[in-house]
Residue frames as qw, qx, qy, qz and C-alpha x, y, z in Angstrom:
[[0.000, 0.887, 0.462, 0.000, 0.00, 0.00, 0.00],
 [0.429, 0.090, 0.022, 0.899, 1.29, 3.44, -0.92],
 [0.064, -0.897, -0.418, 0.131, 0.00, 6.72, 0.46],
 [0.384, 0.733, -0.024, 0.562, 1.21, 10.10, -0.63],
 [0.574, -0.280, -0.385, 0.666, 3.64, 11.78, 1.76],
 [0.036, -0.188, -0.063, 0.979, 2.58, 15.30, 0.80],
 [0.113, 0.613, 0.777, 0.087, -0.95, 16.58, 0.42],
 [0.012, 0.512, 0.226, 0.829, -2.74, 19.67, -0.69],
 [0.016, -0.070, -0.600, 0.797, -3.74, 21.64, 2.42],
 [0.502, 0.103, 0.020, -0.858, -7.16, 22.15, 0.85],
 [0.309, 0.008, -0.916, -0.254, -7.81, 18.46, 0.31],
 [0.681, -0.352, -0.146, -0.625, -11.31, 17.35, 1.28],
 [0.005, -0.200, 0.904, -0.377, -11.47, 15.32, 4.48],
 [0.590, -0.301, -0.592, -0.460, -14.24, 12.81, 5.15],
 [0.239, -0.213, 0.685, -0.654, -16.02, 12.38, 8.49],
 [0.491, -0.196, -0.783, -0.328, -18.15, 9.26, 8.88],
 [0.386, -0.498, -0.713, 0.307, -20.75, 9.89, 11.56],
 [0.007, -0.510, -0.100, -0.854, -22.76, 13.05, 12.19],
 [0.538, -0.652, -0.505, 0.176, -23.46, 12.72, 15.88],
 [0.229, -0.970, -0.001, 0.080, -22.34, 15.52, 18.17],
 [0.579, -0.553, 0.413, 0.435, -18.67, 14.49, 18.07],
 [0.585, 0.255, 0.564, 0.524, -18.53, 13.86, 14.33],
 [0.183, 0.889, 0.332, 0.258, -20.27, 17.15, 13.61],
 [0.356, -0.904, 0.123, 0.204, -17.92, 19.01, 15.96],
 [0.629, -0.286, 0.496, 0.527, -14.88, 17.48, 14.27],
 [0.462, 0.558, 0.512, 0.461, -16.24, 18.44, 10.86],
 [0.044, -0.982, -0.168, -0.079, -16.76, 22.00, 12.09],
 [0.511, -0.719, 0.300, 0.363, -13.22, 22.15, 13.48],
 [0.627, 0.002, 0.560, 0.541, -11.71, 20.79, 10.25],
 [0.325, 0.699, 0.477, 0.421, -13.71, 23.25, 8.15],
 [0.271, -0.874, -0.196, 0.352, -12.67, 26.21, 10.30],
 [0.311, -0.525, 0.373, 0.699, -9.79, 27.09, 7.96],
 [0.476, 0.543, -0.221, -0.655, -11.92, 26.95, 4.82],
 [0.041, -0.206, 0.950, 0.230, -11.29, 23.30, 4.04],
 [0.704, -0.033, -0.334, -0.626, -14.07, 21.23, 2.44],
 [0.229, -0.173, 0.898, -0.333, -15.37, 18.44, 4.66],
 [0.592, -0.092, -0.604, -0.526, -17.67, 15.62, 3.55],
 [0.302, -0.195, 0.703, -0.613, -19.83, 14.49, 6.47],
 [0.426, -0.142, -0.823, -0.347, -21.77, 11.22, 6.34],
 [0.425, -0.130, 0.496, -0.747, -24.98, 10.97, 8.37],
 [0.102, 0.156, 0.982, 0.018, -27.18, 7.92, 8.83],
 [0.218, 0.630, 0.639, -0.382, -30.41, 9.91, 9.11],
 [0.344, 0.505, 0.483, 0.628, -31.71, 11.55, 5.89],
 [0.156, -0.930, -0.307, -0.129, -33.25, 14.37, 7.90],
 [0.533, -0.688, 0.132, 0.475, -29.85, 15.22, 9.39],
 [0.519, 0.090, 0.478, 0.703, -28.29, 15.29, 5.92],
 [0.135, 0.732, 0.488, 0.456, -31.02, 17.60, 4.69],
 [0.331, -0.918, -0.193, 0.099, -30.82, 19.94, 7.69],
 [0.581, -0.474, 0.233, 0.619, -27.04, 20.31, 7.51],
 [0.412, 0.195, 0.513, 0.727, -27.10, 21.13, 3.80],
 [0.003, 0.724, 0.494, 0.481, -30.12, 23.42, 3.88],
 [0.391, -0.887, -0.180, -0.168, -29.91, 25.07, 7.30],
 [0.389, 0.577, -0.515, 0.501, -26.20, 24.74, 8.21],
 [0.446, -0.459, 0.533, -0.553, -27.20, 23.05, 11.49],
 [0.429, -0.038, -0.902, -0.022, -27.44, 19.57, 12.95],
 [0.482, -0.462, 0.053, -0.743, -30.67, 20.01, 14.93],
 [0.899, -0.259, -0.324, -0.142, -30.63, 16.47, 16.35],
 [0.868, -0.166, -0.250, 0.396, -27.10, 16.15, 17.74],
 [0.467, -0.226, -0.106, 0.848, -25.42, 19.57, 17.85],
 [0.141, 0.829, 0.504, 0.196, -28.09, 22.27, 17.51],
 [0.305, -0.848, -0.069, 0.428, -25.96, 25.01, 19.08],
 [0.424, -0.373, 0.450, 0.692, -23.43, 25.21, 16.23],
 [0.560, 0.755, 0.025, -0.341, -23.86, 27.14, 12.99],
 [0.842, -0.059, 0.422, 0.331, -21.91, 24.95, 10.61],
 [0.169, -0.557, 0.413, 0.700, -19.20, 26.19, 8.28],
 [0.655, 0.563, -0.069, -0.500, -20.05, 26.53, 4.58],
 [0.270, 0.522, -0.784, -0.201, -17.34, 24.00, 3.66],
 [0.343, -0.042, 0.905, -0.249, -19.24, 21.14, 5.29],
 [0.610, 0.114, -0.408, -0.670, -21.42, 19.07, 2.97],
 [0.574, -0.131, 0.724, -0.359, -23.50, 16.20, 4.31],
 [0.554, 0.232, -0.642, -0.476, -24.28, 12.99, 2.44],
 [0.816, -0.192, 0.409, -0.360, -25.90, 9.65, 3.09],
 [0.906, 0.408, -0.112, -0.014, -23.81, 7.89, 0.46],
 [0.647, -0.601, 0.389, 0.265, -20.56, 6.31, 1.65],
 [0.777, 0.364, 0.339, 0.386, -19.60, 5.74, -1.98],
 [0.215, 0.950, -0.001, 0.226, -18.72, 9.44, -2.16],
 [0.490, -0.790, 0.360, 0.086, -15.71, 8.76, 0.10],
 [0.946, 0.197, 0.149, 0.210, -13.96, 6.60, -2.51],
 [0.587, 0.621, -0.087, 0.512, -11.43, 9.26, -3.55],
 [0.304, -0.887, 0.171, -0.302, -10.68, 10.72, -0.10],
 [0.602, 0.367, -0.605, 0.371, -7.24, 10.07, 1.39],
 [0.063, 0.109, -0.683, 0.720, -8.19, 10.98, 4.96],
 [0.557, -0.450, -0.480, -0.507, -11.36, 9.75, 6.63],
 [0.152, -0.272, 0.667, -0.677, -12.36, 10.08, 10.29],
 [0.482, -0.298, -0.795, -0.218, -14.55, 7.30, 11.70],
 [0.106, -0.167, 0.453, -0.869, -16.86, 8.81, 14.33],
 [0.647, -0.311, -0.479, -0.506, -19.86, 6.48, 14.57],
 [0.717, -0.512, 0.321, -0.346, -20.91, 4.85, 17.86],
 [0.133, -0.523, 0.840, 0.053, -18.38, 2.15, 18.65],
 [0.588, 0.061, 0.785, -0.185, -20.83, -0.73, 18.41],
 [0.700, 0.619, 0.338, -0.109, -21.70, 0.01, 14.77],
 [0.032, -0.790, 0.434, 0.433, -18.29, 1.19, 13.59],
 [0.365, -0.193, 0.848, 0.331, -17.36, -2.08, 11.89],
 [0.455, 0.553, 0.698, -0.001, -20.68, -2.34, 10.07],
 [0.256, 0.923, 0.088, -0.273, -20.46, 1.22, 8.76],
 [0.137, -0.711, 0.562, 0.400, -16.78, 1.08, 7.80],
 [0.517, 0.025, 0.822, 0.239, -17.34, -2.15, 5.87],
 [0.467, 0.739, 0.485, -0.010, -19.52, -0.11, 3.50],
 [0.015, -0.857, 0.263, 0.442, -16.70, 2.33, 2.71],
 [0.786, 0.580, -0.212, 0.034, -14.93, 1.80, -0.62],
 [0.818, -0.463, 0.193, 0.281, -11.78, -0.13, 0.34],
 [0.585, 0.712, -0.109, 0.372, -8.97, 2.02, -1.00],
 [0.636, -0.075, -0.329, 0.694, -5.58, 2.98, 0.53],
 [0.123, -0.794, -0.084, -0.589, -6.14, 5.90, 2.89],
 [0.144, 0.154, -0.660, 0.721, -5.48, 7.18, 6.39],
 [0.528, -0.542, -0.545, -0.362, -8.41, 6.12, 8.57],
 [0.064, 0.301, -0.533, 0.788, -8.54, 8.03, 11.86],
 [0.465, -0.465, -0.750, -0.074, -10.72, 6.39, 14.50],
 [0.095, -0.367, 0.268, -0.886, -12.50, 8.77, 16.87],
 [0.762, -0.383, -0.290, -0.435, -14.97, 6.30, 18.40],
 [0.056, -0.472, 0.743, -0.471, -14.25, 5.21, 21.98],
 [0.834, -0.160, 0.236, -0.473, -15.24, 1.74, 23.07],
 [0.179, -0.276, 0.939, 0.106, -14.75, -2.01, 22.80],
 [0.563, 0.019, -0.547, -0.619, -16.85, -4.12, 20.43],
 [0.662, -0.293, 0.422, -0.545, -19.32, -6.01, 22.61],
 [0.962, 0.134, -0.017, -0.235, -19.63, -9.22, 20.64],
 [0.833, 0.384, -0.291, 0.272, -15.93, -9.79, 19.99],
 [0.643, -0.681, -0.006, 0.349, -14.08, -7.85, 22.69],
 [0.654, 0.292, 0.187, 0.672, -12.05, -6.20, 19.92],
 [0.172, -0.593, -0.059, 0.784, -10.65, -2.70, 20.15],
 [0.487, 0.774, 0.175, -0.364, -11.74, -0.31, 17.43],
 [0.116, 0.690, -0.594, -0.396, -8.43, -0.53, 15.55],
 [0.288, -0.071, 0.947, 0.125, -8.90, -4.30, 15.17],
 [0.469, 0.596, 0.593, -0.272, -12.48, -3.74, 14.02],
 [0.322, 0.833, -0.125, -0.432, -11.33, -1.14, 11.48],
 [0.076, -0.503, 0.786, 0.351, -8.50, -3.30, 10.10],
 [0.392, 0.201, 0.897, 0.025, -10.97, -6.07, 9.44],
 [0.406, 0.747, 0.455, -0.265, -13.46, -3.74, 7.75],
 [0.381, 0.913, -0.123, -0.076, -10.91, -1.64, 5.82],
 [0.893, -0.221, 0.184, 0.346, -7.80, -3.79, 5.25],
 [0.614, 0.475, 0.125, 0.618, -6.16, -1.33, 2.85],
 [0.139, -0.925, -0.024, -0.352, -6.31, 1.59, 5.30],
 [0.476, 0.187, -0.537, 0.670, -3.56, 2.79, 7.63],
 [0.469, -0.717, -0.505, -0.102, -5.15, 3.19, 11.06],
 [0.190, 0.283, -0.402, 0.850, -4.73, 6.06, 13.49],
 [0.372, -0.638, -0.666, 0.101, -6.64, 6.86, 16.69],
 [0.024, 0.486, -0.102, 0.868, -7.64, 10.34, 17.85],
 [0.591, -0.572, -0.568, 0.037, -8.50, 10.48, 21.54],
 [0.316, 0.123, -0.358, 0.870, -8.33, 12.89, 24.44],
 [0.032, -0.507, -0.612, 0.606, -10.27, 15.25, 26.70],
 [0.049, -0.072, -0.438, -0.895, -12.88, 16.68, 24.37],
 [0.326, 0.529, 0.638, -0.454, -16.44, 17.91, 24.73],
 [0.429, 0.446, 0.616, 0.487, -18.06, 18.25, 21.32],
 [0.060, 0.935, 0.342, 0.069, -19.69, 21.62, 21.92],
 [0.355, -0.813, 0.199, 0.417, -16.37, 23.16, 22.97],
 [0.510, -0.098, 0.608, 0.601, -14.52, 21.84, 19.92],
 [0.299, 0.660, 0.596, 0.347, -17.31, 23.11, 17.67],
 [0.110, -0.974, -0.179, 0.083, -17.04, 26.52, 19.32],
 [0.559, 0.669, -0.231, 0.431, -13.31, 26.68, 18.61],
 [0.515, -0.803, 0.251, -0.163, -12.21, 26.54, 22.25],
 [0.166, 0.650, -0.740, 0.038, -8.63, 25.34, 22.92],
 [0.960, -0.101, 0.157, -0.211, -8.32, 21.54, 22.84],
 [0.090, 0.606, -0.785, -0.089, -5.40, 19.09, 22.91],
 [0.953, 0.037, 0.093, -0.286, -5.64, 15.45, 21.88],
 [0.482, -0.380, 0.747, 0.256, -3.52, 12.37, 21.32],
 [0.745, 0.514, -0.215, -0.368, -3.09, 11.26, 17.72],
 [0.623, -0.344, 0.698, 0.082, -1.84, 7.67, 17.82],
 [0.572, 0.602, -0.368, -0.418, -0.51, 6.64, 14.42],
 [0.916, -0.069, 0.395, 0.014, -0.27, 2.98, 13.57],
 [0.751, 0.586, 0.053, 0.299, 1.75, 4.04, 10.55],
 [0.683, -0.294, -0.084, 0.664, 4.31, 5.71, 12.77],
 [0.182, -0.593, 0.007, 0.784, 5.98, 9.05, 12.11],
 [0.111, 0.058, 0.635, 0.762, 5.34, 8.90, 8.37],
 [0.136, -0.635, -0.722, -0.240, 1.59, 8.85, 9.01],
 [0.298, -0.716, -0.330, 0.538, 1.96, 11.58, 11.63],
 [0.208, -0.317, 0.288, 0.879, 3.67, 13.80, 9.07],
 [0.033, -0.324, -0.710, -0.625, 0.76, 13.26, 6.69],
 [0.282, -0.663, -0.689, -0.082, -1.97, 13.83, 9.24],
 [0.340, -0.514, -0.363, 0.700, -0.76, 16.65, 11.45],
 [0.015, -0.130, 0.188, 0.973, -1.14, 19.45, 8.83],
 [0.295, -0.322, -0.690, -0.577, -4.55, 18.11, 7.89],
 [0.501, -0.575, -0.647, 0.018, -5.92, 17.84, 11.44],
 [0.408, -0.364, -0.338, 0.766, -4.13, 20.49, 13.51],
 [0.049, 0.818, 0.313, 0.480, -5.75, 23.91, 13.87],
 [0.110, 0.558, -0.357, 0.741, -4.74, 26.90, 16.01],
 [0.530, -0.401, 0.375, -0.646, -7.13, 25.81, 18.78],
 [0.974, -0.040, 0.085, -0.204, -6.93, 22.05, 18.13],
 [0.073, 0.733, -0.676, 0.025, -3.53, 20.57, 18.97],
 [0.985, -0.023, -0.148, -0.080, -2.73, 16.90, 18.34],
 [0.259, -0.711, 0.653, -0.040, 0.23, 15.23, 20.08],
 [0.701, 0.361, -0.574, -0.220, 1.93, 12.21, 18.52],
 [0.534, -0.378, 0.743, -0.141, 2.32, 8.66, 19.78],
 [0.469, 0.230, -0.752, -0.403, 2.56, 5.33, 18.00],
 [0.069, 0.037, 0.923, -0.376, 0.80, 3.55, 20.91],
 [0.439, -0.195, -0.480, -0.735, -2.55, 2.87, 19.26],
 [0.558, -0.348, -0.752, 0.038, -3.60, 0.33, 21.89],
 [0.295, -0.276, -0.497, 0.768, -2.91, 2.74, 24.74],
 [0.177, 0.011, -0.105, -0.979, -4.88, 5.54, 23.09],
 [0.533, -0.246, -0.614, -0.528, -7.84, 3.24, 22.58],
 [0.527, -0.331, -0.738, 0.260, -7.85, 1.72, 26.05],
 [0.130, -0.161, -0.352, 0.913, -7.73, 5.11, 27.73],
 [0.337, -0.040, -0.230, -0.912, -10.73, 6.33, 25.76],
 [0.593, -0.239, -0.694, -0.330, -12.77, 3.17, 26.34],
 [0.501, -0.300, -0.705, 0.403, -12.18, 2.70, 30.07],
 [0.048, -0.043, -0.273, 0.960, -12.65, 6.35, 31.03],
 [0.458, -0.251, -0.391, -0.758, -16.25, 6.12, 29.82],
 [0.673, -0.361, -0.645, -0.009, -17.00, 3.39, 32.36],
 [0.440, -0.214, -0.470, 0.735, -15.22, 5.28, 35.13],
 [0.122, -0.166, -0.059, -0.977, -17.19, 8.43, 34.25],
 [0.607, -0.414, -0.522, -0.433, -20.41, 6.49, 34.93],
 [0.640, -0.325, -0.569, 0.401, -18.95, 5.58, 38.34],
 [0.228, -0.052, -0.231, 0.944, -18.16, 9.23, 39.10],
 [0.364, -0.305, -0.303, -0.826, -21.66, 10.22, 38.07],
 [0.670, -0.407, -0.618, -0.064, -22.99, 7.62, 40.49],
 [0.467, -0.209, -0.453, 0.730, -20.93, 9.20, 43.28],
 [0.066, -0.088, -0.015, -0.994, -22.48, 12.58, 42.44],
 [0.529, -0.325, -0.489, -0.613, -26.00, 11.18, 42.19],
 [0.696, -0.396, -0.583, 0.138, -25.64, 9.44, 45.55],
 [0.191, -0.902, 0.110, -0.371, -24.24, 12.65, 47.12],
 [0.904, -0.254, -0.159, 0.303, -21.13, 10.83, 48.36],
 [0.319, -0.889, 0.099, 0.314, -18.98, 13.94, 48.15],
 [0.431, 0.837, -0.336, -0.028, -15.91, 15.30, 46.43],
 [0.350, -0.574, 0.739, -0.045, -13.50, 13.18, 48.49],
 [0.760, 0.111, 0.636, -0.073, -15.13, 10.03, 47.15],
 [0.685, 0.721, 0.084, -0.065, -15.00, 11.25, 43.57],
 [0.125, 0.834, -0.537, -0.005, -11.31, 12.13, 43.80],
 [0.507, -0.353, 0.783, -0.066, -10.54, 8.73, 45.28],
 [0.793, 0.362, 0.479, -0.104, -12.55, 7.01, 42.56],
 [0.520, 0.827, -0.201, -0.077, -10.69, 8.86, 39.80],
 [0.075, -0.706, 0.703, -0.040, -7.35, 7.83, 41.30],
 [0.577, -0.130, 0.799, -0.108, -8.32, 4.19, 41.88],
 [0.752, 0.562, 0.291, -0.181, -10.04, 4.05, 38.49],
 [0.351, 0.825, -0.430, -0.101, -6.86, 5.27, 36.86],
 [0.324, -0.459, 0.826, -0.049, -5.02, 2.41, 38.55],
 [0.734, 0.250, 0.615, -0.145, -7.52, 0.00, 36.97],
 [0.591, 0.787, -0.055, -0.170, -6.94, 1.62, 33.57],
 [0.051, 0.741, -0.667, -0.050, -3.20, 1.15, 33.96],
 [0.538, -0.205, 0.813, -0.092, -3.52, -2.51, 34.97],
 [0.743, 0.469, 0.457, -0.137, -5.79, -3.34, 32.06],
 [0.454, 0.856, -0.197, -0.153, -3.82, -1.31, 29.55],
 [0.083, -0.669, 0.737, 0.055, -0.44, -2.76, 30.45],
 [0.653, -0.013, 0.751, -0.096, -1.90, -6.28, 30.30],
 [0.701, 0.609, 0.369, -0.031, -2.89, -5.58, 26.68],
 [0.705, 0.176, 0.220, 0.651, 0.43, -4.04, 25.72],
 [0.073, 0.936, 0.145, 0.312, -0.30, -0.33, 26.24],
 [0.511, 0.229, -0.366, 0.744, 2.43, 1.93, 27.57],
 [0.344, -0.632, -0.535, 0.444, 1.96, 3.54, 30.97],
 [0.188, -0.320, 0.044, 0.928, 3.17, 6.92, 29.69],
 [0.126, -0.284, -0.611, -0.728, 0.42, 6.92, 27.04],
 [0.402, -0.616, -0.671, -0.100, -2.24, 6.36, 29.68],
 [0.385, -0.527, -0.312, 0.690, -0.69, 9.12, 31.80],
 [0.156, -0.050, 0.290, 0.943, -1.29, 11.55, 28.94],
 [0.367, 0.096, -0.068, -0.923, -4.20, 13.25, 27.23],
 [0.617, -0.022, -0.601, -0.508, -5.96, 10.10, 26.03],
 [0.557, -0.223, -0.773, 0.204, -5.90, 8.45, 29.46],
 [0.308, -0.417, -0.530, 0.671, -5.63, 10.57, 32.57],
 [0.044, 0.102, -0.101, -0.989, -6.55, 13.78, 30.74],
 [0.437, -0.227, -0.590, -0.640, -9.75, 12.34, 29.32],
 [0.476, -0.370, -0.771, 0.205, -10.55, 10.66, 32.64],
 [0.173, -0.297, -0.391, 0.854, -10.38, 13.92, 34.58],
 [0.236, 0.011, -0.256, -0.937, -12.63, 15.74, 32.10],
 [0.533, -0.219, -0.630, -0.521, -15.37, 13.15, 31.78],
 [0.506, -0.346, -0.734, 0.293, -15.43, 12.36, 35.51],
 [0.230, -0.278, -0.341, 0.868, -16.06, 15.98, 36.46],
 [0.228, 0.215, -0.102, -0.944, -18.92, 17.37, 34.37],
 [0.571, 0.404, 0.631, -0.336, -22.52, 16.71, 33.40],
 [0.450, 0.656, -0.330, -0.508, -21.47, 17.65, 29.87],
 [0.050, 0.287, -0.947, -0.138, -20.22, 14.05, 29.77],
 [0.727, -0.095, -0.382, -0.563, -22.97, 11.68, 28.62],
 [0.667, -0.040, -0.722, 0.176, -21.47, 8.91, 30.72],
 [0.120, 0.026, -0.562, 0.818, -21.25, 11.06, 33.86],
 [0.478, -0.078, 0.002, -0.875, -24.85, 12.16, 33.33],
 [0.750, -0.091, -0.585, -0.294, -25.97, 8.55, 32.99],
 [0.512, -0.051, -0.722, 0.462, -24.24, 7.62, 36.24],
 [0.101, -0.070, 0.356, -0.926, -25.68, 10.63, 38.05],
 [0.647, -0.112, -0.221, -0.721, -29.20, 9.65, 36.99],
 [0.729, -0.080, -0.680, 0.013, -28.59, 6.08, 38.13],
 [0.320, 0.008, -0.628, 0.709, -27.37, 7.37, 41.49],
 [0.309, -0.060, 0.178, -0.932, -30.51, 9.45, 41.83],
 [0.507, 0.105, 0.744, -0.423, -32.61, 6.31, 41.50],
 [0.681, 0.469, -0.154, -0.541, -33.55, 6.06, 37.83],
 [0.883, -0.028, 0.467, 0.043, -33.34, 2.64, 36.20],
 [0.285, -0.396, 0.634, 0.601, -30.66, 1.75, 33.69],
 [0.347, 0.371, 0.809, 0.296, -33.23, 0.29, 31.29],
 [0.156, 0.885, 0.416, -0.137, -35.31, 3.47, 31.26],
 [0.163, -0.811, 0.233, 0.511, -32.29, 5.72, 30.87],
 [0.335, -0.222, 0.732, 0.551, -30.80, 3.77, 27.97],
 [0.318, 0.532, 0.758, 0.201, -34.13, 3.58, 26.15],
 [0.065, 0.924, 0.345, -0.153, -34.67, 7.33, 26.42],
 [0.350, -0.657, 0.266, 0.613, -31.29, 8.63, 25.26],
 [0.616, 0.774, -0.005, -0.149, -30.86, 10.23, 21.83],
 [0.327, 0.739, -0.580, 0.106, -27.08, 10.12, 22.14],
 [0.905, -0.040, -0.417, 0.078, -25.00, 7.12, 23.14],
 [0.427, -0.763, 0.452, -0.175, -23.31, 6.73, 26.53],
 [0.676, 0.420, -0.604, -0.045, -20.59, 4.40, 25.28],
 [0.075, -0.415, 0.792, -0.441, -19.59, 3.35, 28.80],
 [0.746, -0.024, 0.398, -0.534, -22.84, 1.45, 29.22],
 [0.901, 0.368, -0.165, -0.156, -21.91, -0.76, 26.25],
 [0.429, 0.591, -0.626, 0.275, -18.25, -1.01, 27.23],
 [0.448, -0.511, 0.553, -0.483, -18.79, -1.98, 30.88],
 [0.931, -0.072, 0.268, -0.237, -20.03, -5.57, 30.32],
 [0.860, 0.440, -0.187, 0.179, -17.38, -6.48, 27.76],
 [0.161, 0.699, -0.520, 0.464, -14.66, -4.83, 29.84],
 [0.648, -0.434, 0.471, -0.412, -15.81, -6.74, 32.91],
 [0.983, 0.136, 0.095, -0.080, -15.73, -9.98, 30.93],
 [0.657, 0.596, -0.335, 0.316, -12.25, -9.34, 29.56],
 [0.149, -0.676, 0.538, -0.480, -10.95, -8.42, 33.03],
 [0.833, -0.264, 0.384, -0.299, -12.31, -11.66, 34.47],
 [0.939, 0.337, -0.044, 0.057, -10.87, -13.73, 31.62],
 [0.554, 0.584, -0.362, 0.470, -7.43, -12.16, 32.11],
 [0.678, -0.493, -0.420, 0.348, -7.61, -12.09, 35.92],
 [0.251, 0.334, -0.091, 0.904, -7.21, -8.30, 36.07],
 [0.191, -0.542, -0.651, 0.495, -8.59, -6.69, 39.21],
 [0.015, -0.268, -0.246, -0.931, -11.05, -3.95, 38.20],
 [0.071, -0.422, -0.807, 0.406, -13.49, -3.58, 41.13],
 [0.206, 0.456, 0.139, -0.855, -14.86, -0.20, 40.01],
 [0.352, 0.186, -0.631, -0.666, -15.59, -1.48, 36.52],
 [0.240, -0.202, -0.949, -0.008, -17.25, -4.57, 38.02],
 [0.046, 0.439, 0.601, -0.666, -19.38, -2.36, 40.25],
 [0.316, 0.371, -0.177, -0.855, -20.57, -0.23, 37.31],
 [0.340, 0.046, -0.836, -0.428, -21.39, -3.38, 35.36],
 [0.131, -0.303, -0.900, 0.285, -23.41, -4.77, 38.29],
 [0.170, 0.470, 0.358, -0.789, -25.42, -1.55, 38.65],
 [0.357, 0.306, -0.444, -0.762, -26.14, -1.42, 34.91],
 [0.324, -0.065, -0.922, -0.203, -27.37, -5.01, 35.21],
 [0.526, -0.543, -0.378, -0.534, -29.90, -3.86, 37.81],
 [0.602, -0.266, -0.604, 0.450, -28.22, -4.52, 41.17],
 [0.298, -0.909, -0.288, 0.052, -29.02, -2.15, 44.01],
 [0.391, 0.764, -0.196, 0.475, -26.73, 0.85, 43.74],
 [0.351, -0.765, 0.375, -0.388, -26.12, 1.38, 47.46],
 [0.930, -0.256, 0.262, -0.013, -25.46, -2.31, 48.04],
 [0.818, 0.432, -0.022, 0.380, -22.86, -2.35, 45.27],
 [0.124, 0.802, -0.286, 0.509, -21.17, 0.74, 46.73],
 [0.674, -0.614, 0.314, -0.263, -21.18, -0.86, 50.18],
 [0.975, 0.025, 0.120, 0.188, -19.36, -3.89, 48.75],
 [0.556, 0.648, -0.160, 0.496, -16.72, -1.61, 47.28],
 [0.192, -0.781, 0.322, -0.499, -16.21, 0.13, 50.62],
 [0.839, -0.428, 0.283, -0.182, -15.92, -3.23, 52.40],
 [0.834, 0.428, -0.299, 0.180, -12.98, -4.45, 50.28],
 [0.805, -0.414, -0.129, 0.405, -9.91, -5.48, 52.32],
 [0.050, -0.968, 0.215, 0.116, -7.41, -2.76, 53.19],
 [0.890, 0.069, 0.176, 0.414, -4.01, -3.18, 51.53],
 [0.387, -0.398, 0.240, 0.796, -0.99, -1.35, 50.16],
 [0.414, 0.730, 0.089, -0.537, -1.88, 1.30, 47.60],
 [0.400, 0.653, -0.547, -0.339, 0.74, 0.26, 45.04],
 [0.671, -0.128, 0.730, 0.000, 0.47, -3.41, 44.01],
 [0.058, -0.203, 0.757, 0.619, 0.86, -5.17, 40.69],
 [0.112, -0.278, -0.884, -0.358, -2.58, -6.75, 40.48],
 [0.340, -0.385, -0.104, -0.852, -4.84, -4.52, 42.56],
 [0.750, -0.403, -0.497, -0.170, -5.77, -7.23, 45.06]]
């Protein structure tokens, strides 16, 4: 496979997925006058973006740049050298398999683990788009802030190494959107997936009115779980200590702007998981990641008590009883290899 090492700065970039995050990324990419092709599943979203310059379903606050054009036809992406995949994680493989399979840089922006297979998104994408060179964009990002042009820094993990980084950084970087390079694709993915589950836990703490001390402790102990799981799968600790791990964890565990935090808060306030998931327009990826993450941790004998607790609550167990079990765990040294 051969990809060009130099590209026209005005080259059209494709964004597959017009939820809040995909729309925000399209808006950021179009902020310098670049043309962006944005694929949406819903015909009404395509029509609204093209006619009204708004995405009324997923990001109604943003007036979209004139360079963004929406489409429902993935065939239009055949000639694009850079495509961002921004669908919900559980449908990413299905959608990407409909893309024309040509050599390109495919940047994954979906955070999660495929429920049926336990595969990370880069494995899903390689199966669906075997001719693509995979990168992962992850970090502390709220869609509405990116769309508004507020300062943001992210990790751009390039499976194609520095050569891919050199291709992608001029295409993706903007004055207020700063990517930082790593070649640790697994680490970037694991940070983004696990922080969603931990954000649900922090929302639970808020909903149960357990206090700021408890939330700070949960962030720290949750980060330890992230490290244990990541290192078991080959991620580097320094990656998880960066923007795509600890940085993203702090953001999503601290604000109701996080869908996962909001879900946990509602659970802590007594609403049922079934009702909350049925009533949500946007996806709280942590709810889908928690069961597969719990299964993988059990299979690999990785201690992840916070993840297990979130999974139990999502399965319908009594929230306060699950929290009581966490608080009753044996006291031990803070720094251990396996968390037990």
